C-alpha positions, 0 to 999 in steps of 0.5 A: 230097607227096601231090598224086596222092592229093589229085587223085584224092580231088577228082575222085572227090568231083566226078565221081561216076558216074552223073550225072543232069543234071536233078536237083540233088544230094540234101541230105545230111550226111556225117561220115567217119573214114578209116584207111590203114595199109601199107608203113610209112605211116599216114594217118588223119583226119576229113572233113565233107561237107555239101549243101543246096539253095537253092530249086529251082535251086541247090545248095551244098556244103562239105567239110572234110578232115584228114590225119594222116600218119606215113611210114617208107616204104621210100622214106624209110628207105633215103634220108631220115628218117621224118616226121609231118605233117598236111594240111587241106583245105577245098572249096566247091561250087555247082550250078545247074539250069536245065531239063535242064542241070546247071552245077557249080563247086567250089574246093578248097584244101589246105595242109601244111607243104611243099605248097599246093594250090588247084584250081578245077572246072567241069562242064556236064551235059545230058540228051538223048534223052528223058533217057535220055542224059547228057553231061558236060563237065568242066574242072579247073585246079590251082596247086600250090606245092612247098617243102622242109622246112629249105630256106626258099629252096626253092619250086617251082610246078606247073600242072595242067589236066584235061579231061573228057568223059563220056556215061551211057546208060540202055540198059534199065530194069535197065542203065546204061552209062557212058563217060568220057575225061579228059586231064590236063596237068602243067607245072612241078616234078613230082618229090619234092624229098626222093626220090633215085635210086641209082647203082652207085659202087664207092667206097661201102660199099654199092656204090652212092650216091644223088643227087637225082631229076630229072623232065621239066617237063611230063607229059601223060596220057589215060584212057579208062573204060567202066562198067556197073551192072545191077539185079537183079530182087531189088533187088541190083546188079552193077557193072563197070569198065575203065580204060586209061591212057597218058602221055607218060613211057611208063606204060601201066596197066590197071584192072579192077574187078567189084562186087556190092551185095545188100540184106538185111533190116532196112535192111542193105546189103552191098557186095563188090568186087574191083580188079585194076591193072597198069602199065609203068614210066616211060622214065626210071625205074630202080631202079639207074642205072649211074653218076651223072647217066646220063641227062638224067631219072631216077627211082626212085619206086616209083609210076613202076615196073612193078607190079601190085596187087589189091584187095578191099573189103567194105562194109556200110550200116545204115539207122538212120532208115527212118521218119525223125526230126525234119527228118532224112528218112533216115540210114545208118551205113557201114563199108568195109574194103579190103585191098590187095596191092602187087607190084613188078616192078623196085623193090628192097627195100634194107632187105635188103642184098646184091649191088647190083641183086640185092636182093629185089623189094618188095611190101607189103600195105595196109588201109583203113578208112572209117566214116562216117554220112550223113543226108538231110534 
Protein backbone atom coordinates (compact mmCIF):
# COMPACT_ATOMS: atom_id res chain seq x y z
CA UNK A 1 0.00 0.00 0.00
CA UNK A 2 2.93 2.29 0.59
CA UNK A 3 5.08 1.09 -2.32
CA UNK A 4 5.94 4.59 -3.49
CA UNK A 5 7.22 5.56 -0.05
CA UNK A 6 9.17 2.30 0.19
CA UNK A 7 10.94 2.85 -3.12
CA UNK A 8 11.83 6.42 -2.30
CA UNK A 9 13.20 5.53 1.12
CA UNK A 10 15.25 2.65 -0.29
CA UNK A 11 16.68 4.79 -3.08
CA UNK A 12 17.58 7.53 -0.60
CA UNK A 13 19.58 5.14 1.57
CA UNK A 14 21.40 3.58 -1.39
CA UNK A 15 22.05 6.59 -3.59
CA UNK A 16 22.89 9.29 -1.07
CA UNK A 17 24.74 12.16 -2.77
CA UNK A 18 27.63 12.90 -3.08
CA UNK A 19 29.36 9.56 -3.75
CA UNK A 20 33.14 9.16 -3.66
CA UNK A 21 34.15 5.92 -5.34
CA UNK A 22 37.61 5.62 -3.78
CA UNK A 23 36.34 5.52 -0.19
CA UNK A 24 34.35 2.88 1.69
CA UNK A 25 31.33 4.06 3.68
CA UNK A 26 32.19 5.16 7.21
CA UNK A 27 31.82 2.73 10.09
CA UNK A 28 28.82 3.99 12.00
CA UNK A 29 25.57 3.07 13.70
CA UNK A 30 22.31 5.04 13.58
CA UNK A 31 19.24 4.63 15.76
CA UNK A 32 16.20 6.54 14.46
CA UNK A 33 12.67 7.32 15.57
CA UNK A 34 10.40 8.91 12.97
CA UNK A 35 6.86 10.23 13.07
CA UNK A 36 4.51 11.53 10.34
CA UNK A 37 1.14 13.16 11.05
CA UNK A 38 -1.01 14.74 8.38
CA UNK A 39 -4.14 14.31 6.27
CA UNK A 40 -5.64 11.80 8.70
CA UNK A 41 -2.60 9.52 8.48
CA UNK A 42 -0.10 8.85 11.27
CA UNK A 43 3.08 6.81 10.72
CA UNK A 44 5.72 6.16 13.35
CA UNK A 45 8.39 3.68 14.25
CA UNK A 46 12.08 2.97 14.85
CA UNK A 47 14.96 2.19 12.51
CA UNK A 48 18.45 0.84 13.21
CA UNK A 49 21.32 0.99 10.69
CA UNK A 50 24.82 -0.43 11.24
CA UNK A 51 27.83 -0.20 8.90
CA UNK A 52 31.09 -2.05 9.49
CA UNK A 53 34.24 -2.40 7.41
CA UNK A 54 35.78 -5.84 6.92
CA UNK A 55 39.44 -5.20 6.16
CA UNK A 56 40.47 -2.48 3.71
CA UNK A 57 38.32 -3.60 0.80
CA UNK A 58 34.89 -4.57 2.16
CA UNK A 59 32.09 -2.89 4.07
CA UNK A 60 28.82 -4.47 5.21
CA UNK A 61 25.60 -2.88 6.42
CA UNK A 62 22.28 -3.95 7.90
CA UNK A 63 19.07 -2.03 8.53
CA UNK A 64 15.86 -2.81 10.43
CA UNK A 65 12.88 -0.49 9.99
CA UNK A 66 9.32 -0.53 11.37
CA UNK A 67 6.27 1.52 10.37
CA UNK A 68 3.09 1.59 12.45
CA UNK A 69 0.39 3.10 10.24
CA UNK A 70 -3.02 4.43 11.25
CA UNK A 71 -5.06 5.87 8.39
CA UNK A 72 -8.30 7.79 8.28
CA UNK A 73 -7.28 9.80 5.22
CA UNK A 74 -9.87 11.44 3.01
CA UNK A 75 -9.57 8.53 0.53
CA UNK A 76 -10.40 6.09 3.32
CA UNK A 77 -13.22 7.92 5.10
CA UNK A 78 -15.11 8.61 1.86
CA UNK A 79 -14.98 5.12 0.32
CA UNK A 80 -13.64 2.61 2.90
CA UNK A 81 -12.97 2.09 6.61
CA UNK A 82 -10.09 3.46 8.69
CA UNK A 83 -7.34 0.90 9.27
CA UNK A 84 -4.22 0.19 11.28
CA UNK A 85 -1.28 -1.92 10.16
CA UNK A 86 2.42 -2.49 10.77
CA UNK A 87 5.15 -2.85 8.17
CA UNK A 88 8.60 -4.29 8.86
CA UNK A 89 11.57 -3.89 6.57
CA UNK A 90 15.02 -5.48 6.66
CA UNK A 91 17.94 -4.79 4.34
CA UNK A 92 21.57 -5.84 4.01
CA UNK A 93 24.34 -4.37 1.86
CA UNK A 94 27.91 -5.06 0.81
CA UNK A 95 30.47 -2.60 -0.59
CA UNK A 96 33.70 -3.69 -2.30
CA UNK A 97 36.50 -1.22 -3.00
CA UNK A 98 39.08 -2.01 -5.67
CA UNK A 99 41.41 0.87 -6.45
CA UNK A 100 39.20 3.79 -7.43
CA UNK A 101 36.17 1.60 -8.11
CA UNK A 102 33.42 1.03 -5.55
CA UNK A 103 30.89 -1.78 -6.14
CA UNK A 104 27.79 -1.91 -3.96
CA UNK A 105 25.05 -4.52 -3.61
CA UNK A 106 21.99 -4.46 -1.38
CA UNK A 107 18.85 -6.47 -0.78
CA UNK A 108 15.69 -5.32 1.00
CA UNK A 109 12.54 -7.15 2.01
CA UNK A 110 9.43 -5.65 3.59
CA UNK A 111 6.15 -7.15 4.67
CA UNK A 112 2.74 -6.01 5.84
CA UNK A 113 -0.62 -7.70 6.00
CA UNK A 114 -1.52 -7.00 2.35
CA UNK A 115 1.79 -6.18 0.63
CA UNK A 116 5.16 -7.92 0.27
CA UNK A 117 8.13 -6.31 -1.47
CA UNK A 118 11.60 -7.63 -2.33
CA UNK A 119 14.19 -5.31 -3.85
CA UNK A 120 17.77 -5.89 -5.07
CA UNK A 121 20.21 -3.13 -5.99
CA UNK A 122 23.64 -2.96 -7.63
CA UNK A 123 25.76 0.10 -8.32
CA UNK A 124 29.24 0.78 -9.66
CA UNK A 125 31.12 4.04 -8.95
CA UNK A 126 34.41 5.11 -10.53
CA UNK A 127 36.67 8.10 -9.84
CA UNK A 128 38.24 9.63 -12.96
CA UNK A 129 40.11 12.77 -14.05
CA UNK A 130 42.35 12.96 -11.00
CA UNK A 131 39.56 11.99 -8.62
CA UNK A 132 37.68 15.21 -9.43
CA UNK A 133 34.85 13.34 -11.17
CA UNK A 134 32.83 10.36 -9.94
CA UNK A 135 30.57 8.40 -12.30
CA UNK A 136 27.94 6.06 -10.83
CA UNK A 137 25.81 3.45 -12.61
CA UNK A 138 22.97 1.78 -10.73
CA UNK A 139 20.35 -0.90 -11.33
CA UNK A 140 17.45 -1.79 -9.02
CA UNK A 141 14.99 -4.67 -9.43
CA UNK A 142 11.84 -5.11 -7.37
CA UNK A 143 9.33 -7.94 -6.99
CA UNK A 144 6.12 -7.01 -5.18
CA UNK A 145 2.95 -8.89 -4.37
CA UNK A 146 -0.28 -6.99 -3.72
CA UNK A 147 -3.01 -8.63 -1.65
CA UNK A 148 -6.42 -7.52 -0.37
CA UNK A 149 -7.52 -7.95 3.24
CA UNK A 150 -10.60 -10.13 3.50
CA UNK A 151 -10.10 -11.68 0.06
CA UNK A 152 -7.71 -14.66 0.30
CA UNK A 153 -8.04 -15.34 -3.44
CA UNK A 154 -6.68 -11.92 -4.42
CA UNK A 155 -2.91 -11.81 -5.15
CA UNK A 156 -1.35 -9.70 -7.90
CA UNK A 157 2.32 -9.26 -8.83
CA UNK A 158 4.25 -6.11 -9.68
CA UNK A 159 7.66 -6.05 -11.34
CA UNK A 160 9.89 -2.96 -11.06
CA UNK A 161 13.14 -1.99 -12.76
CA UNK A 162 15.17 1.16 -12.23
CA UNK A 163 18.29 2.39 -14.05
CA UNK A 164 20.43 5.20 -12.69
CA UNK A 165 23.33 7.27 -14.06
CA UNK A 166 25.00 9.89 -11.89
CA UNK A 167 28.00 12.20 -12.21
CA UNK A 168 29.46 14.30 -9.41
CA UNK A 169 32.13 16.89 -10.22
CA UNK A 170 34.40 18.94 -7.96
CA UNK A 171 34.49 22.28 -9.78
CA UNK A 172 36.50 24.25 -7.22
CA UNK A 173 37.72 23.62 -3.70
CA UNK A 174 34.38 24.99 -2.45
CA UNK A 175 31.89 23.94 -5.14
CA UNK A 176 30.53 20.45 -5.84
CA UNK A 177 28.08 19.74 -8.69
CA UNK A 178 26.02 16.59 -9.28
CA UNK A 179 23.90 15.41 -12.23
CA UNK A 180 21.66 12.34 -12.16
CA UNK A 181 19.28 10.59 -14.55
CA UNK A 182 16.92 7.79 -13.53
CA UNK A 183 14.53 5.65 -15.58
CA UNK A 184 11.93 3.42 -13.91
CA UNK A 185 9.68 0.79 -15.51
CA UNK A 186 6.80 -0.76 -13.55
CA UNK A 187 4.71 -3.65 -14.84
CA UNK A 188 1.82 -5.57 -13.32
CA UNK A 189 -0.85 -4.54 -10.82
CA UNK A 190 -0.14 -0.84 -10.21
CA UNK A 191 -3.22 0.52 -8.47
CA UNK A 192 -4.55 0.26 -4.93
CA UNK A 193 -7.05 -2.63 -4.57
CA UNK A 194 -9.12 -0.64 -2.05
CA UNK A 195 -9.39 2.72 -3.79
CA UNK A 196 -12.43 3.74 -5.88
CA UNK A 197 -13.37 6.38 -8.42
CA UNK A 198 -16.67 8.22 -8.37
CA UNK A 199 -19.07 8.87 -11.24
CA UNK A 200 -22.31 10.81 -11.66
CA UNK A 201 -25.35 8.74 -10.68
CA UNK A 202 -28.76 10.49 -10.53
CA UNK A 203 -30.20 7.44 -8.73
CA UNK A 204 -27.87 7.95 -5.75
CA UNK A 205 -28.79 10.23 -2.85
CA UNK A 206 -25.36 11.91 -3.12
CA UNK A 207 -25.65 12.33 -6.87
CA UNK A 208 -22.70 9.99 -7.46
CA UNK A 209 -21.59 6.40 -6.86
CA UNK A 210 -18.26 4.57 -6.62
CA UNK A 211 -16.55 1.83 -8.63
CA UNK A 212 -13.07 0.29 -8.50
CA UNK A 213 -10.05 2.05 -9.99
CA UNK A 214 -8.44 0.53 -13.07
CA UNK A 215 -4.86 1.40 -14.08
CA UNK A 216 -2.70 0.48 -17.09
CA UNK A 217 -0.41 -2.49 -16.46
CA UNK A 218 2.75 -0.62 -17.49
CA UNK A 219 4.28 2.62 -16.27
CA UNK A 220 7.57 4.14 -17.42
CA UNK A 221 9.03 7.30 -15.90
CA UNK A 222 12.21 9.32 -16.23
CA UNK A 223 13.74 11.97 -13.99
CA UNK A 224 16.70 14.31 -14.31
CA UNK A 225 18.19 16.08 -11.29
CA UNK A 226 20.98 18.56 -10.78
CA UNK A 227 22.44 19.36 -7.36
CA UNK A 228 25.05 21.80 -6.12
CA UNK A 229 26.76 22.38 -2.79
CA UNK A 230 28.92 25.40 -2.01
CA UNK A 231 31.10 25.47 1.10
CA UNK A 232 31.39 28.88 2.73
CA UNK A 233 34.66 30.22 4.19
CA UNK A 234 33.14 30.10 7.71
CA UNK A 235 32.52 26.31 7.39
CA UNK A 236 28.85 26.74 6.47
CA UNK A 237 27.36 25.25 3.29
CA UNK A 238 24.70 26.35 0.81
CA UNK A 239 22.93 23.66 -1.28
CA UNK A 240 20.40 23.63 -4.08
CA UNK A 241 18.60 21.06 -6.20
CA UNK A 242 16.25 20.93 -9.19
CA UNK A 243 14.49 17.77 -10.45
CA UNK A 244 12.36 17.26 -13.55
CA UNK A 245 10.05 14.24 -13.84
CA UNK A 246 7.88 12.90 -16.67
CA UNK A 247 6.09 9.60 -17.26
CA UNK A 248 3.92 7.71 -19.73
CA UNK A 249 0.81 8.54 -17.69
CA UNK A 250 1.29 12.19 -18.69
CA UNK A 251 2.41 13.32 -15.22
CA UNK A 252 5.03 16.08 -15.31
CA UNK A 253 6.58 17.30 -12.07
CA UNK A 254 9.11 19.91 -10.96
CA UNK A 255 10.95 19.96 -7.63
CA UNK A 256 13.23 22.72 -6.31
CA UNK A 257 15.10 22.80 -3.00
CA UNK A 258 17.43 25.22 -1.29
CA UNK A 259 19.22 24.57 1.97
CA UNK A 260 21.70 26.14 4.34
CA UNK A 261 23.91 24.46 6.96
CA UNK A 262 25.57 26.56 9.64
CA UNK A 263 27.91 25.44 12.45
CA UNK A 264 27.61 27.02 15.88
CA UNK A 265 29.86 26.75 18.91
CA UNK A 266 30.16 23.66 21.11
CA UNK A 267 29.55 21.14 18.36
CA UNK A 268 26.10 22.34 17.26
CA UNK A 269 25.12 22.42 13.57
CA UNK A 270 21.87 23.99 12.32
CA UNK A 271 20.14 23.03 9.04
CA UNK A 272 17.46 24.93 7.11
CA UNK A 273 15.71 23.76 3.93
CA UNK A 274 12.86 24.92 1.73
CA UNK A 275 11.24 22.59 -0.84
CA UNK A 276 8.74 23.38 -3.58
CA UNK A 277 6.93 20.78 -5.72
CA UNK A 278 4.27 20.83 -8.43
CA UNK A 279 2.81 18.24 -10.81
CA UNK A 280 0.15 17.81 -13.49
CA UNK A 281 -2.52 15.09 -13.31
CA UNK A 282 -2.43 11.69 -15.01
CA UNK A 283 -4.31 11.44 -18.31
CA UNK A 284 -6.78 8.90 -16.87
CA UNK A 285 -7.39 10.79 -13.59
CA UNK A 286 -10.66 12.53 -12.78
CA UNK A 287 -12.26 13.65 -9.55
CA UNK A 288 -15.71 12.93 -11.01
CA UNK A 289 -16.38 10.80 -14.10
CA UNK A 290 -19.47 11.38 -16.23
CA UNK A 291 -20.65 7.77 -16.06
CA UNK A 292 -19.66 4.28 -14.91
CA UNK A 293 -16.87 2.77 -17.02
CA UNK A 294 -16.46 6.02 -18.95
CA UNK A 295 -12.86 5.19 -19.95
CA UNK A 296 -10.75 2.04 -20.19
CA UNK A 297 -8.55 3.33 -17.35
CA UNK A 298 -9.67 5.51 -14.47
CA UNK A 299 -8.17 6.80 -11.22
CA UNK A 300 -9.08 9.08 -8.37
CA UNK A 301 -5.85 8.78 -6.37
CA UNK A 302 -5.01 12.28 -5.16
CA UNK A 303 -1.32 11.49 -5.77
CA UNK A 304 -2.16 11.33 -9.51
CA UNK A 305 -4.07 14.62 -9.46
CA UNK A 306 -2.64 18.06 -10.13
CA UNK A 307 -1.25 19.52 -6.92
CA UNK A 308 1.56 21.53 -5.41
CA UNK A 309 3.32 21.37 -2.08
CA UNK A 310 5.78 23.34 -0.02
CA UNK A 311 8.02 22.11 2.77
CA UNK A 312 10.11 23.75 5.48
CA UNK A 313 12.79 21.90 7.44
CA UNK A 314 14.63 22.90 10.58
CA UNK A 315 17.29 20.55 11.88
CA UNK A 316 19.95 20.53 14.57
CA UNK A 317 22.87 18.23 15.29
CA UNK A 318 24.86 18.14 18.53
CA UNK A 319 28.23 16.41 18.88
CA UNK A 320 28.08 14.42 22.12
CA UNK A 321 31.50 12.76 21.84
CA UNK A 322 33.90 15.22 20.27
CA UNK A 323 36.85 13.77 22.15
CA UNK A 324 35.79 10.19 21.57
CA UNK A 325 34.76 7.67 24.21
CA UNK A 326 36.22 4.18 24.43
CA UNK A 327 35.72 2.58 20.98
CA UNK A 328 33.55 5.50 19.75
CA UNK A 329 35.33 8.14 17.66
CA UNK A 330 32.39 10.51 17.35
CA UNK A 331 28.72 10.70 18.29
CA UNK A 332 25.86 13.05 17.42
CA UNK A 333 22.25 13.58 18.45
CA UNK A 334 20.11 14.87 15.57
CA UNK A 335 16.61 16.32 15.42
CA UNK A 336 14.81 17.29 12.20
CA UNK A 337 11.38 18.91 12.01
CA UNK A 338 9.53 19.19 8.69
CA UNK A 339 6.30 21.04 8.00
CA UNK A 340 4.64 20.32 4.63
CA UNK A 341 1.65 22.00 2.98
CA UNK A 342 -0.33 20.29 0.18
CA UNK A 343 -2.83 22.03 -2.11
CA UNK A 344 -4.80 20.00 -4.66
CA UNK A 345 -6.07 21.62 -7.85
CA UNK A 346 -8.61 19.00 -9.01
CA UNK A 347 -9.24 16.70 -6.04
CA UNK A 348 -12.28 17.65 -3.97
CA UNK A 349 -13.19 17.18 -0.31
CA UNK A 350 -16.21 14.85 -0.19
CA UNK A 351 -16.56 15.28 3.58
CA UNK A 352 -18.21 18.64 2.83
CA UNK A 353 -21.15 17.59 0.63
CA UNK A 354 -22.71 19.90 -1.90
CA UNK A 355 -23.51 19.65 -5.63
CA UNK A 356 -21.26 16.92 -7.11
CA UNK A 357 -18.18 18.49 -8.71
CA UNK A 358 -18.53 21.69 -6.70
CA UNK A 359 -17.13 20.50 -3.37
CA UNK A 360 -14.22 22.56 -1.99
CA UNK A 361 -10.77 21.59 -3.19
CA UNK A 362 -8.77 19.51 -0.73
CA UNK A 363 -5.60 20.51 1.09
CA UNK A 364 -3.80 19.56 4.28
CA UNK A 365 -0.66 20.15 6.34
CA UNK A 366 1.67 17.46 7.66
CA UNK A 367 4.44 17.36 10.24
CA UNK A 368 7.40 15.00 10.26
CA UNK A 369 9.76 14.40 13.20
CA UNK A 370 13.07 12.55 12.90
CA UNK A 371 15.15 11.98 16.00
CA UNK A 372 18.27 9.86 15.69
CA UNK A 373 21.60 9.17 17.32
CA UNK A 374 24.72 8.38 15.25
CA UNK A 375 28.01 6.87 16.38
CA UNK A 376 31.23 6.53 14.39
CA UNK A 377 33.73 3.90 15.55
